[in-house]
GUDREN-250986 format. One line per field, with one value per residue (C-alpha): x, y, z; residue in one letter; residue number from 0. Coordinates in nm, 4 decimals. Layout:
<pts>
px <- [X ...]
py <- [Y ...]
pz <- [Z ...]
res <- [a ...]
n <- [NUM ...]
</pts>
This chain:
<pts>
px <- [-0.3510 -0.0344 0.3014 0.2829 -0.0622 0.0562 0.3556 0.1349 -0.1222 0.1370 0.3025 -0.0291 -0.1290 0.1963 0.1774 -0.1806 -0.0968 0.1941 0.0539 -0.2744 -0.0901 0.1296 -0.1768 -0.3571 -0.0542 -0.0488 -0.4229 -0.3875 -0.6653 -0.6601 -0.5074 -0.8020 -1.0253 -0.8065 -0.7035 -1.0527 -1.1860 -0.8538 -0.8671 -1.2361 -1.1887 -0.8851 -1.0761 -1.3702 -1.1715 -0.8944 -0.8660 -0.5267 -0.5754 -0.7591 -0.5872 -0.8013 -0.6565 -0.3045 -0.2604 -0.5537 -0.6851 -0.3806 -0.4937 -0.6903 -0.3898 -0.1639 -0.4220 -0.4319 -0.0519 -0.0329 -0.2925 -0.0920 0.2112 -0.0048 -0.1387 0.2106 0.3205 0.0103 0.1002 0.4476 0.2803 0.0763 0.2196 0.0678 0.1658 -0.1059 -0.3746 -0.4946 -0.7722 -1.0329 -0.8494 -0.8626 -1.2234 -1.3333 -1.1399 -1.2834 -1.6352 -1.5874 -1.4801 -1.7857 -2.0478 -1.9061 -1.9259 -2.2642 -2.4523 -2.3047 -2.3529 -2.7063 -2.8001 -2.6719 -2.8388 -3.1702 -3.1577 -2.9972 -3.2792 -3.5315 -3.2915 -3.1370 -3.3831 -3.1225 -3.1460 -3.0351 -2.7185 -2.5887 -2.6930 -2.4997 -2.1847 -2.2118 -2.2717 -1.9598 -1.7506 -1.8657 -1.7840 -1.4157 -1.2534 -0.8761 -0.5475 -0.5111 -0.7939 -0.8077 -0.4360 -0.4184 -0.7389 -0.6036 -0.2799 -0.4939 -0.7119 -0.4531 -0.7024 -0.6178 -0.3989 -0.6837 -0.9041 -0.6137 -0.5173 -0.8717 -0.9288 -0.5869 -0.6276 -0.9826 -0.8917 -0.5962 -0.7685 -1.1074 -0.9512 -0.8179 -1.1424 -1.3512 -1.1293 -1.1778 -1.5533 -1.5684 -1.3877 -1.6209 -1.9327 -1.7905 -1.7311 -2.0667 -2.2391 -2.0600 -2.1470 -2.5055 -2.6226 -2.6091 -2.9042 -2.9498 -2.6464 -2.4226 -2.2496 -1.9380 -1.8394 -1.5723 -1.4239 -1.4173 -1.2347 -1.0097 -0.9224 -0.8241 -0.6084 -0.4351 -0.3688 -0.2330 -0.0068 0.1154 0.1899 0.4006 0.5895 0.6424 0.7768 1.0146 1.1438 1.1928 1.3834 1.6052 1.6790 1.7038 1.8681 2.0586 2.1846 2.2292 2.1209 2.1701 1.8999 1.8732 1.8804 1.6687 1.3953 1.4078 1.3849 1.0732 0.9078 0.9949 0.8762 0.5420 0.4688 0.5699 0.3673 0.0603 0.0650 0.0965 -0.1881 -0.4111 -0.3398 -0.4693 -0.7750 -0.8691 -0.7713 -0.5991 -0.2837 -0.4229 -0.4223 -0.0776 0.0625 -0.0727 0.0268 0.3800 0.4074 0.2537 0.5046 0.7994 0.6923 0.6423 0.9070 1.2286 1.4496 1.3569 1.4601 1.2759 1.3431 1.0650 1.0870 1.1432 1.1690 1.1895 0.9172 0.6867 0.7431 0.6667 0.3456 0.2282 0.2978 0.1088 -0.1908 -0.1968 -0.1650 -0.4405 -0.6909 -0.6283 -0.6430 -0.9550 -1.1349 -1.0565 -1.2445 -1.5715 -1.7585 -1.9997 -2.2634 -2.2530 -2.2930 -2.6056 -2.8668 -2.7242 -2.6343 -2.9435 -2.9884 -2.6179 -2.6566 -2.9347 -2.7127 -2.4220 -2.6478 -2.7671 -2.4132 -2.2767 -2.5678 -2.7205 -2.5094 -2.1661 -2.2899 -2.4800 -2.1706 -1.9585 -2.2216 -2.2380 -1.8627 -1.7430 -2.0107 -1.8606 -1.5075 -1.2932 -1.3147 -1.4624 -1.7983 -1.6430 -1.3978 -1.6810 -1.8709 -1.5690 -1.5236 -1.8810 -1.7803 -1.4899 -1.5591 -1.4377 -1.4118 -1.0834 -0.8666 -0.9682 -1.3339 -1.2326 -1.0033 -1.2524 -1.5280 -1.2988 -1.1963 -1.5365 -1.7834 -1.6400 -1.6342 -1.9883 -2.1128 -1.9346 -2.0911 -2.4363 -2.5374 -2.8127 -2.7294 -2.3789 -2.2517 -2.3769 -2.1335 -1.8327 -2.0085 -2.1974 -1.8758 -1.6981 -1.9713 -1.9658 -1.5865 -1.6078 -1.9018 -1.7551 -1.4105 -1.5634 -1.7914 -1.5277 -1.2399 -1.4133 -1.5867 -1.3561 -1.1369 -1.4160 -1.6074 -1.3021 -1.2641 -1.6289 -1.6089 -1.2867 -1.0748 -0.8109 -0.4670 -0.3765 -0.1360 0.0140 0.3753 0.4733 0.8530 1.0877 1.4145 1.7050 1.9553 1.9575 2.2254 2.1287 2.0861 1.8601 1.6392 1.6247 1.5214 1.2462 1.1136 1.1047 0.9178 0.6655 0.6208 0.5428 0.2666 0.4497 0.3921 0.7574 0.8791 1.2342 1.4630 1.8076 2.0365 2.2068 2.0438 2.1713 2.0271 1.6927 1.6901 1.7571 1.4634 1.2317 1.3484 1.2359 0.8841 0.9082 0.8382 1.1211 1.0224 1.0796 1.2898 1.0649 1.3223 1.5873 1.3279 1.2697 1.6426 1.6800 1.3694 1.3570 0.9893 0.8737 0.7317 0.7232 0.3515 0.2297 0.5748 0.5803 0.9566 1.2775 1.5665 1.8980 2.0797 2.3137 2.6865 2.7778 2.7849 2.8265 2.5240 2.3194 2.4252 2.3554 2.0182 1.9122 1.9527 1.7789 1.4795 1.4232 1.1742 1.0193 0.8750 0.5890 0.7924 1.1469 1.4519 1.7067 2.0445 2.2523 2.5615 2.8978 3.1863 3.3685 3.6919 3.6166 3.6824 3.4244 3.3598 3.0187 2.9073 3.1175 2.9933 2.6177 2.3591 2.0332 1.8816 2.1231 1.9852 2.0544 2.3112 2.6942 2.7184 2.5269 2.6806 2.6597 2.9612 2.8789 2.5231 2.6398 2.9182 2.6901 2.4309 2.6974 2.8067 2.4566 2.2616 1.9040 1.6232 1.3397 0.9910 0.8200 0.5506 0.6670 0.5009 0.7865 1.1348 1.3972 1.6311 1.9870 2.2270 1.9392 1.9194 1.5847 1.6149 1.2477 0.9202 0.5973 0.3286 -0.0106 -0.1617 0.0884 0.3386 0.7067 0.9679 1.3377 1.6196 1.8541 2.1700 1.9454 1.8732 1.6960 1.3287 1.0839 0.7844 0.4405 0.1806 0.0479 0.3568 0.5798 0.9589 1.1976 1.5228 1.8668 1.9957 2.3573 2.5770 2.5811 2.8909 3.1279 3.0943 3.3958 3.2875 3.4699 3.7990 3.7636 3.6935 4.0085 4.2192 4.0799 4.1713 4.5147 4.6681 4.9555]
py <- [-2.5807 -2.5734 -2.4685 -2.1384 -2.0651 -2.1418 -1.9097 -1.6340 -1.6792 -1.6603 -1.3565 -1.1722 -1.2508 -1.1091 -0.8069 -0.7302 -0.7767 -0.5340 -0.2933 -0.2516 -0.1537 0.0921 0.2495 0.2698 0.4387 0.6993 0.7592 0.7665 0.5160 0.1797 -0.0892 -0.3260 -0.0886 -0.1624 -0.5233 -0.6714 -0.5308 -0.6077 -0.9751 -1.0063 -0.8432 -1.0574 -1.3723 -1.2698 -1.1638 -1.4246 -1.8005 -1.7980 -1.5972 -1.8792 -2.0240 -2.3383 -2.4148 -2.2848 -2.4618 -2.7021 -2.8518 -2.7320 -2.3692 -2.3696 -2.5088 -2.2390 -1.9760 -2.1045 -2.0959 -1.7518 -1.6137 -1.7614 -1.5582 -1.2447 -1.3034 -1.3759 -1.0377 -0.8821 -1.0467 -0.8927 -0.5502 -0.6069 -0.4560 -0.5986 -0.2843 -0.1010 -0.3621 -0.2106 0.0033 0.1128 -0.0605 -0.4037 -0.3648 -0.2443 -0.5159 -0.8019 -0.6685 -0.6121 -0.9729 -1.1018 -0.8691 -0.8705 -1.2483 -1.2816 -0.9946 -1.0310 -1.4055 -1.3700 -1.0952 -1.2849 -1.6046 -1.4200 -1.2286 -1.4711 -1.7291 -1.4615 -1.2582 -1.5446 -1.8290 -2.0643 -2.3178 -2.2340 -2.4424 -2.2154 -1.9052 -2.0338 -2.0912 -1.7519 -1.5790 -1.7186 -1.6261 -1.2648 -1.2004 -1.1392 -0.8150 -0.8489 -0.6540 -0.6783 -0.4289 -0.2465 -0.1638 0.0052 0.1973 0.3255 0.4334 0.6196 0.7861 0.8319 0.8380 0.8985 0.6452 0.5133 0.4284 0.2814 0.0452 -0.0812 -0.1489 -0.3080 -0.5458 -0.6336 -0.6940 -0.9155 -1.1293 -1.1744 -1.3349 -1.6217 -1.6597 -1.6452 -1.8999 -2.1519 -2.0869 -2.1396 -2.4734 -2.5896 -2.4931 -2.6557 -2.9897 -2.9664 -2.9220 -3.2216 -3.4401 -3.3421 -3.0242 -2.8263 -3.0119 -2.9890 -3.1269 -3.1108 -2.7792 -2.8967 -2.6527 -2.8951 -2.8855 -2.5062 -2.5006 -2.7830 -2.5940 -2.2889 -2.5120 -2.6606 -2.3131 -2.1835 -2.4858 -2.4428 -2.0769 -2.1673 -2.4294 -2.1782 -1.9197 -2.1778 -2.2674 -1.8994 -1.8481 -2.1457 -2.0283 -1.6532 -1.6385 -1.9611 -2.0040 -1.6263 -1.6141 -1.2908 -1.0843 -1.2913 -1.6373 -1.5081 -1.4018 -1.7411 -1.9090 -1.7088 -1.8097 -2.1758 -2.1817 -2.0120 -2.2363 -2.5505 -2.4724 -2.3516 -2.6577 -2.8980 -2.7292 -2.7276 -3.0983 -3.1591 -2.9319 -2.6910 -2.3233 -2.3665 -2.2594 -1.9045 -1.8940 -2.0559 -1.7943 -1.4916 -1.6309 -1.6967 -1.3379 -1.2029 -1.3881 -1.2899 -0.9252 -0.9017 -1.1267 -0.9222 -1.2243 -1.2173 -0.8550 -0.8457 -0.5377 -0.2800 -0.2853 -0.5943 -0.4617 -0.7978 -0.9593 -0.6584 -0.6622 -1.0340 -0.9924 -0.7111 -0.9233 -1.2173 -0.9940 -0.8733 -1.2242 -1.3611 -1.0863 -1.1044 -1.4852 -1.5203 -1.2422 -1.4189 -1.7297 -1.5340 -1.5287 -1.2563 -1.5252 -1.6196 -1.2563 -1.1611 -1.3540 -1.2464 -0.8839 -0.7026 -0.9196 -0.8744 -0.4953 -0.5199 -0.7402 -0.4947 -0.2041 -0.3901 -0.4823 -0.1301 0.0836 -0.1313 -0.4213 -0.2588 0.0631 -0.1499 -0.3637 -0.0530 0.1082 -0.1936 -0.2585 0.0936 0.1758 0.3157 0.3347 0.6468 0.6620 0.9911 1.0062 1.0657 0.7780 0.5428 0.6479 0.5887 0.2373 0.1834 0.2909 0.0526 -0.3155 -0.4045 -0.7702 -0.9003 -1.1909 -1.4306 -1.4053 -1.4645 -1.7553 -1.9362 -1.8905 -2.0292 -2.3236 -2.4277 -2.3369 -2.5721 -2.8702 -2.8073 -2.7798 -3.1023 -3.2759 -3.1827 -2.8996 -2.7094 -2.3523 -2.3659 -2.2231 -1.8751 -1.8507 -1.7368 -1.4751 -1.3264 -1.3105 -1.1465 -0.8827 -0.8123 -0.7703 -0.5368 -0.3442 -0.2921 -0.2034 0.0520 0.2027 0.2299 0.3016 0.5981 0.7377 0.6605 0.9666 1.2272 1.0501 1.0616 1.4335 1.5001 1.3034 1.4781 1.1652 1.2401 1.2831 1.6491 1.7698 2.0114 1.9391 1.7851 1.7598 1.6099 1.8002 1.6071 1.8213 2.0694 2.3212 2.6890 2.7316 2.4250 2.5525 2.8946 2.7257 2.5324 2.8574 3.0170 2.7215 2.7390 3.1075 3.0114 2.7794 2.4461 2.1888 2.1123 1.8218 1.7969 1.5303 1.5611 1.3108 1.5117 1.6625 2.0197 2.0136 1.8839 2.1592 2.4162 2.2794 2.2976 2.6514 2.7471 2.6255 2.3056 1.9686 1.7312 1.3902 1.0928 0.7882 0.6690 0.7715 0.5404 0.2626 0.3058 0.3114 -0.0137 -0.1760 -0.1434 -0.2458 0.0390 0.3536 0.7172 0.7759 1.1276 1.2484 1.3906 1.4440 1.4167 1.6674 1.5389 1.8465 1.7153 1.7953 1.4345 1.3957 1.0182 0.9925 1.2015 0.9818 0.6529 0.7577 0.8896 0.5339 0.3691 0.6032 0.6096 0.3203 0.4291 0.7660 0.8444 1.1205 1.2308 1.2236 1.5064 1.5698 1.8824 1.8762 1.7947 2.0415 1.9894 1.7962 1.6396 1.2730 1.0811 0.7107 0.7099 1.0578 1.0993 0.7694 0.7861 0.9354 1.1110 1.4546 1.7145 2.0414 2.4025 2.3490 2.3533 2.7101 2.6316 2.3187 2.2418 2.4315 2.7378 2.7648 2.7111 2.9734 3.2233 3.1821 3.2071 3.5388 3.6800 3.5611 3.4604 3.2761 3.5044 3.4536 3.6674 3.6343 3.5191 3.8238 4.0407 3.9857 3.8535 4.1205 4.1315 3.8617 3.6489 3.2823 3.1047 2.7764 2.6696 2.7546 2.6849 2.6348 2.7939 2.4487 2.3827 2.1663 2.2244 2.2331 2.2836 2.4137 2.1252 2.0533 1.9919 2.3623 2.6508 2.6301 2.8604 3.0227 3.1214 3.3753 3.2877 3.0926 3.1831 3.2077 3.0998 3.2916 3.2829 3.6357 3.7511 3.7891 4.1522 4.3469 4.4035 4.7511 4.9915 5.2043 5.0057 5.0406 5.4194 5.4542 5.2634 5.4826 5.7971 5.6657 5.5468 5.7764 5.5342]
pz <- [-2.9861 -3.1942 -3.0533 -3.2411 -3.1000 -2.7473 -2.7848 -2.9274 -2.6521 -2.3743 -2.5331 -2.5728 -2.2148 -2.0779 -2.3076 -2.2026 -1.8335 -1.8498 -2.1075 -1.9193 -1.6025 -1.7908 -1.9533 -1.6196 -1.4661 -1.7429 -1.7039 -1.3235 -1.2700 -1.0886 -1.3101 -1.2677 -1.4617 -1.7666 -1.6932 -1.6779 -2.0087 -2.1790 -2.0828 -2.1656 -2.5062 -2.5881 -2.4963 -2.7120 -3.0189 -3.0272 -2.9996 -2.8267 -2.5034 -2.3276 -2.0208 -2.0238 -2.3674 -2.3032 -1.9702 -1.9468 -1.6259 -1.4304 -1.4615 -1.1338 -0.9437 -1.0862 -0.9920 -0.6334 -0.5956 -0.7578 -0.5175 -0.2298 -0.3397 -0.3554 -0.0037 0.1302 -0.0018 0.1580 0.4888 0.4740 0.4696 0.7874 1.1051 1.4233 1.6118 1.4179 1.4889 1.8136 1.9561 1.7047 1.4193 1.5807 1.6887 1.3456 1.1571 1.3654 1.3255 0.9535 0.9049 1.0893 0.9447 0.5908 0.5780 0.7478 0.5825 0.2327 0.2276 0.3616 0.1155 -0.1882 -0.0691 -0.0288 -0.3597 -0.6043 -0.6413 -0.7382 -0.9540 -1.1497 -1.0982 -0.9534 -0.6700 -0.3165 -0.3549 -0.6349 -0.4390 -0.1380 -0.3425 -0.5115 -0.1778 -0.0146 -0.3194 -0.3072 0.0606 -0.0188 -0.1285 -0.1214 -0.1192 -0.4970 -0.5419 -0.2090 -0.2028 -0.5457 -0.4763 -0.1443 -0.3144 -0.5660 -0.2992 -0.0180 0.2721 0.6364 0.8162 1.0326 0.7342 0.5392 0.8212 0.8690 0.4990 0.4375 0.7315 0.6329 0.2687 0.3569 0.6211 0.4595 0.1529 0.3612 0.5579 0.2409 0.0689 0.3492 0.3585 -0.0159 0.0122 0.2905 0.0946 -0.2201 -0.0463 0.1287 -0.2063 -0.3528 -0.0565 0.0117 -0.1518 0.1727 0.3149 0.6937 0.8662 0.5600 0.6348 0.8097 1.0787 1.1850 0.8350 0.8453 1.1785 1.0658 0.7502 0.9543 1.1752 0.8692 0.7329 1.0637 1.1044 0.7481 0.8177 1.1220 0.9218 0.6401 0.8832 1.0316 0.6856 0.6046 0.9281 0.8423 0.4893 0.5482 0.8906 0.9412 0.5863 0.5521 0.1912 0.0027 -0.1630 -0.4825 -0.3240 -0.0360 -0.2783 -0.4496 -0.1093 -0.0227 -0.3497 -0.2952 0.0665 -0.0058 -0.3055 -0.1137 0.1980 0.0054 -0.2200 0.0736 0.2622 -0.0471 -0.0931 0.2593 0.2210 -0.0572 -0.0206 0.3164 0.1361 0.1349 0.5143 0.5277 0.2891 0.4713 0.8134 0.6853 0.5670 0.8868 1.1055 0.8865 0.8973 1.2725 1.4307 1.4702 1.4016 1.0315 0.9693 0.6361 0.4185 0.3876 0.0095 -0.2053 -0.5616 -0.7375 -0.5287 -0.5657 -0.9420 -0.9561 -0.7555 -0.9801 -1.2874 -1.1337 -1.0602 -1.4197 -1.5628 -1.3405 -1.4151 -1.7893 -1.7942 -1.5808 -1.7684 -2.0954 -1.9797 -1.9593 -2.2899 -2.4056 -2.4554 -2.0860 -1.9740 -2.1687 -1.9649 -1.6264 -1.7052 -1.5738 -1.2621 -1.1867 -1.2016 -0.9432 -0.7242 -0.7548 -0.6586 -0.3486 -0.2439 -0.2957 -0.1732 0.1024 0.2233 0.2526 0.4197 0.6718 0.7342 0.7935 1.0178 1.2478 1.2385 1.3217 1.5781 1.8995 1.7658 1.7536 1.3733 1.2626 1.0903 0.7497 0.8010 0.8937 0.5835 0.3600 0.5017 0.3844 0.0343 -0.0207 -0.0860 -0.4371 -0.5289 -0.6621 -0.7605 -0.4811 -0.5832 -0.9457 -0.8630 -0.6378 -0.8947 -1.1646 -0.9472 -0.8119 -1.0884 -1.3496 -1.1136 -0.9889 -1.3473 -1.4413 -1.1388 -1.2653 -1.0297 -1.2084 -1.3129 -1.1636 -1.4934 -1.3934 -1.0996 -1.3040 -1.5263 -1.2300 -1.0268 -1.3204 -1.3529 -0.9783 -0.9895 -1.2887 -1.1438 -0.7969 -0.9326 -1.1676 -0.9030 -0.6324 -0.8688 -1.0304 -0.7215 -0.4281 -0.4695 -0.5017 -0.2244 0.0035 -0.0695 0.0080 0.3323 0.4359 0.4735 0.2079 0.3561 0.3569 0.0905 0.3424 0.4253 0.7576 0.7364 0.9915 1.0457 1.1989 1.3824 1.6668 1.5705 1.5959 1.2202 1.1982 1.4796 1.3127 0.9865 1.1675 1.3180 0.9736 0.8246 1.1057 1.0400 0.6786 0.8028 0.7838 1.0602 1.1363 1.3495 1.4816 1.6191 1.7749 1.9394 2.2164 2.5237 2.4574 2.1063 2.2321 2.4927 2.2175 2.0184 2.3190 2.3949 2.0420 2.1255 1.9186 2.0747 1.9739 1.8416 2.0692 1.9854 1.7014 1.4444 1.5812 1.6021 1.2301 1.1608 1.3543 1.2024 0.8213 0.8171 1.0405 0.8851 0.9888 0.9500 0.8874 0.7767 0.4233 0.3942 0.5965 0.6040 0.7434 0.8759 1.1470 1.1732 1.0908 0.7127 0.7301 0.9598 0.7165 0.4257 0.6023 0.7435 0.4026 0.2726 0.5690 0.5734 0.1991 0.2225 0.5523 0.4558 0.2185 0.0596 -0.0280 0.2010 0.1640 0.3267 0.3557 0.1363 0.2983 0.2634 -0.0681 -0.0524 0.2859 0.3383 0.5291 0.5194 0.3545 0.2516 -0.0650 -0.2093 -0.1618 -0.3898 -0.3050 -0.3023 -0.1616 -0.0314 -0.1272 -0.4027 -0.4098 -0.2786 0.0433 0.1863 0.5565 0.6888 0.4705 0.6035 0.9622 0.9338 0.7650 1.0378 1.3066 1.1545 1.1893 0.8804 0.9523 0.7756 0.6670 0.5258 0.2640 -0.0060 -0.3460 -0.5041 -0.3735 -0.5225 -0.2792 -0.1387 -0.2719 -0.1515 -0.0163 -0.1189 -0.1627 0.0239 0.0368 -0.1324 0.0548 -0.2064 -0.1642 -0.0966 0.1848 -0.0040 0.0664 -0.2093 -0.1303 -0.3449 -0.4301 -0.6226 -0.9206 -0.9432 -0.7725 -0.6906 -0.8673 -0.7018 -0.8283 -0.7206 -0.3765 -0.2679 0.0268 0.0160 0.2910 0.2434 0.3984 0.4316 0.4144 0.7185 0.8419 0.7431 1.0400 1.1893 1.1618 1.4604 1.7313 1.5407 1.5070 1.8812 1.9674 1.7374 1.9001 2.2454 2.1330 1.8682 1.8147]
res <- [x x x x x x x x x x x x x x x x x x x x x x x x x x x x x x x x x x x x x x x x x x x x x x x x x x x x x x x x x x x x x x x x x x x x x x x x x x x x x x x x x x x x x x x x x x x x x x x x x x x x x x x x x x x x x x x x x x x x x x x x x x x x x x x x x x x x x x x x x x x x x x x x x x x x x x x x x x x x x x x x x x x x x x x x x x x x x x x x x x x x x x x x x x x x x x x x x x x x x x x x x x x x x x x x x x x x x x x x x x x x x x x x x x x x x x x x x x x x x x x x x x x x x x x x x x x x x x x x x x x x x x x x x x x x x x x x x x x x x x x x x x x x x x x x x x x x x x x x x x x x x x x x x x x x x x x x x x x x x x x x x x x x x x x x x x x x x x x x x x x x x x x x x x x x x x x x x x x x x x x x x x x x x x x x x x x x x x x x x x x x x x x x x x x x x x x x x x x x x x x x x x x x x x x x x x x x x x x x x x x x x x x x x x x x x x x x x x x x x x x x x x x x x x x x x x x x x x x x x x x x x x x x x x x x x x x x x x x x x x x x x x x x x x x x x x x x x x x x x x x x x x x x x x x x x x x x x x x x x x x x x x x x x x x x x x x x x x x x x x x x x x x x x x x x x x x x x x x x x x x x x x x x x x x x x x x x x x x x x x x x x x x x x x x x x x x x x x x x x x x x]
n <- [0 1 2 3 4 5 6 7 8 9 10 11 12 13 14 15 16 17 18 19 20 21 22 23 24 25 26 27 28 29 30 31 32 33 34 35 36 37 38 39 40 41 42 43 44 45 46 47 48 49 50 51 52 53 54 55 56 57 58 59 60 61 62 63 64 65 66 67 68 69 70 71 72 73 74 75 76 77 78 79 80 81 82 83 84 85 86 87 88 89 90 91 92 93 94 95 96 97 98 99 100 101 102 103 104 105 106 107 108 109 110 111 112 113 114 115 116 117 118 119 120 121 122 123 124 125 126 127 128 129 130 131 132 133 134 135 136 137 138 139 140 141 142 143 144 145 146 147 148 149 150 151 152 153 154 155 156 157 158 159 160 161 162 163 164 165 166 167 168 169 170 171 172 173 174 175 176 177 178 179 180 181 182 183 184 185 186 187 188 189 190 191 192 193 194 195 196 197 198 199 200 201 202 203 204 205 206 207 208 209 210 211 212 213 214 215 216 217 218 219 220 221 222 223 224 225 226 227 228 229 230 231 232 233 234 235 236 237 238 239 240 241 242 243 244 245 246 247 248 249 250 251 252 253 254 255 256 257 258 259 260 261 262 263 264 265 266 267 268 269 270 271 272 273 274 275 276 277 278 279 280 281 282 283 284 285 286 287 288 289 290 291 292 293 294 295 296 297 298 299 300 301 302 303 304 305 306 307 308 309 310 311 312 313 314 315 316 317 318 319 320 321 322 323 324 325 326 327 328 329 330 331 332 333 334 335 336 337 338 339 340 341 342 343 344 345 346 347 348 349 350 351 352 353 354 355 356 357 358 359 360 361 362 363 364 365 366 367 368 369 370 371 372 373 374 375 376 377 378 379 380 381 382 383 384 385 386 387 388 389 390 391 392 393 394 395 396 397 398 399 400 401 402 403 404 405 406 407 408 409 410 411 412 413 414 415 416 417 418 419 420 421 422 423 424 425 426 427 428 429 430 431 432 433 434 435 436 437 438 439 440 441 442 443 444 445 446 447 448 449 450 451 452 453 454 455 456 457 458 459 460 461 462 463 464 465 466 467 468 469 470 471 472 473 474 475 476 477 478 479 480 481 482 483 484 485 486 487 488 489 490 491 492 493 494 495 496 497 498 499 500 501 502 503 504 505 506 507 508 509 510 511 512 513 514 515 516 517 518 519 520 521 522 523 524 525 526 527 528 529 530 531 532 533 534 535 536 537 538 539 540 541 542 543 544 545 546 547 548 549 550 551 552 553 554 555 556 557 558 559 560 561 562 563 564 565 566 567 568 569 570 571 572 573 574 575 576 577 578 579 580 581 582 583 584 585 586 587 588 589 590 591 592 593 594 595 596 597 598 599]
</pts>
């Protein structure tokens, strides 16, 4: 290829990777539904979007290192504190049954469906056992299922990629050495590969600790150090044994996420952006290597294979894996309806299929097109049906608000009572014992110390909380905690406005959503309540009484929307208003009585 063709090919690949994700975001569908057809179409219609021509034989190595970065990022999102009870039991079983049953089913069906030898069926089966965070994560964000289901599927998707990668490498080397004849499957190589990956993960974590903690690198250099460490460790492990770098990457991220000494931030904007770009580039590039000519002969058999995997194998895997756990029936069923294949399946197929074909293995050239069709088919099936299926099974996270109010002053407790009257499940937290006692006296159970654990650990999350309202008397505390909790809550964080003209160390210089507007800052609301004003609840169909301020609207579906500095909140038919009334006018009767008793 000429220099101009290479430049055009790289530019088109990047444009398709980014543009497809933007389009998917506008359409509110998983990005993979757009990425895969975009790459395939570009590869079929142009001569420049072809990674084997743009990069050459080094493409598979770049794919392996890119997947390692993706799995490292996935490892950073795994919290060992959540891998317990039913989650741990279900995840371990899912890994075992997904590998055994999927591999066995593909091995049994492929020779008759495609007319290929058992060696090709074995390689294809081990490739298709993986799912992966690159597809499971976006689908779960789209569906928003219950926390229990989300944890199980995220852990399974992250771990099975590494296990499947090692299995694929073992099968690949076994095929090259003896065609998987009796005695040629090397269990020792499989266990040795896991050991190499684990050791690499420990070394990677040690290097991260040295660079991030001892050298005290800032955010920019710290991000570069993470990239360098993951690439170095994954490359070294892959040089020792193929695909062990995947295990090293995810173990490095897992250690960094769960050892307090690392203190990794909950959100890494640059790293997350890079990972998303890598995912787009990989899916577009790998899809472009699949030609329409290679798909035609395997299309109908692949549809039959997809149907078996989706309708029979995965439900059976989920049934056996979640048996006798505390997952609800609907949650167990949804686990059985979520096994899309992703980038690890595509990358291993790309890496192994070409070599096996070059080595003369009959019909090995079908591995990549069949894998591509299974990826496309499972992504389409689960991507288009997961949300309605989750709704039918009752596992979608409720849209009803579950806010956390921080503060225990009388007006805050009165506000919490009003919100509860409006049907909102309010949680409260307060720092001092008198404030906690006031909350309990109002019939509200105060939250335990989890909030301060989150404030001290940026990676922790307040699960089940839809929004946080910082209403304490300390404006600097409200401002600081609004920054800390912003990445720990699946929803907005608001703070009550400080009195105008006050100093403060932090509050005047921080941004964020401020409640109620400039006329209802903290000291105004507190004084008004102290003078007798109370929070009231009424239907939105009736106009608010004079001198009443609308501070919250509870939507008919249970969502909570506050009035903010950005403007008042509007209500619709069926909504409920939470109002702050005026302070009662002082009575003149006591003064008249005193004048009657004392004519002076």
